[in-house]
N, C-alpha and C positions, 0 to 999 in steps of 0.2 A: 504494500500500500504506500502510495506517495501522496503527500499533502501539499497543497499549493499556498503561496503567499503567506499571510500571517495566521493561517489556520493551525490548530493543534488537535490531535486525536488523543483522547483520554480514555484509558481503560478503567471503567468504574468497578469498584468492589461490589459484589452482590450484596443487596440489602443494606447499603451503607448510606442511607439518606441521613443527612445531618439535621436539617430543619425543613419543614414544609408540610404539604398536604398530600395524603395518599388518595387517589381517585380510583376506587376499585372497578367501577364499570368500564373505565378506559384502560385499566391496568398500566397506568402511568404514574410516575412520581413527579411531583412538581416541587421544586425547592433547591436547596443547596446539597450537592453531593461531592464526596471525596473520591479521588481517583489518582491514577499514576499516568504521567505523560508517556505515551507510547510512540508517537510520531510527531515530528515538528516540521512545519514548512520552512522555507528559506527566509521568510520575513517579508514585511510589507515594503512596497516601493512608494516612496513619498513624492510629492509634486516636484521636488528638486531633482528627481531621477535617481536618488540614492536608495539602495535597499538596506534596511536596517534589520539585523537579525533579531529573533525573539529573545525575550528575557528569561525564558524557561528552556529546560533541556530534557531529553529523554531520561526518565527515572524520577523526575521531580514529583513530589506528592502535592496535589493541588485541590482546591475547592472551587467548584464552578456553580453557576446558576443554570440548571439544566433547561430552563425556559428558553434561554438564548442559544441553546445547542441543538444540533441535529443528531438524532439517535441513528446509529449505523451498525448493522450486523455484517461482519466481514468473515468470509469463509475461505480458508486456504488449506490445502492438503487434508481435507476432511474435518478440520477443526474450526469451529465457529467461535468468534470472539465478538463481544459487544463493546462499542465505543460511543462516546459523545464527541462530536466534532464541533469546535467553536473557534471564534476568532480570539486571539490572545487577550484583547481587552475584557473578554467575558470571564477570565479567570479572576476570581475574587481574592484568593490568597494562595501563596506558595508556602507550604508548611516546612519548617526547618526540621532537621533530623531529631527525632525523639519527641517532637511536638505533636500533640493530638488535636484534632478538630475541637473536641470538647473543651480542652484547656484554652485554646485560642479564643473560642466564643465566650467562655467565662471571663477571661481577662478583658475582652472588649466590652462585655456587658457591664462589668464593674466600672470601667473607665467611662462608659456612656452615662451611667447613673450619676457619676461625678461631673459630667459635662466636659470630659477631656478627650472624647473619642468621636470620630465621625462614622463609626461602624453602622449606625442607623441608616446611613445613606445606601448601604448594601442590602438592607432588608433583613438583617439578623441582629 
């Protein structure tokens, strides 16, 4: 699989919805999900003609808003994998090694309660 421009393919962990609403009749999860970057495009070409590489790399753990992503099932050599494909700006956060989504959200919720965070802008 090859990705174009500033798009990123993210392999989502099964049942790893972070926050959101489950819609059973549509069998879709709406909200923030955690996954691992599997494929990265070469980057966006800006109006000045320069291509700027993405800020994420294969293997990074990220959280995305899956409303802004395209769900894709990719089969190769008899093995099916599910991905969310989105543009790089749709990545909400890149998790550092050892950091969990829950810890990140708790830290930002406490900062937001104190008025020192803009996490509310992301809807979590």
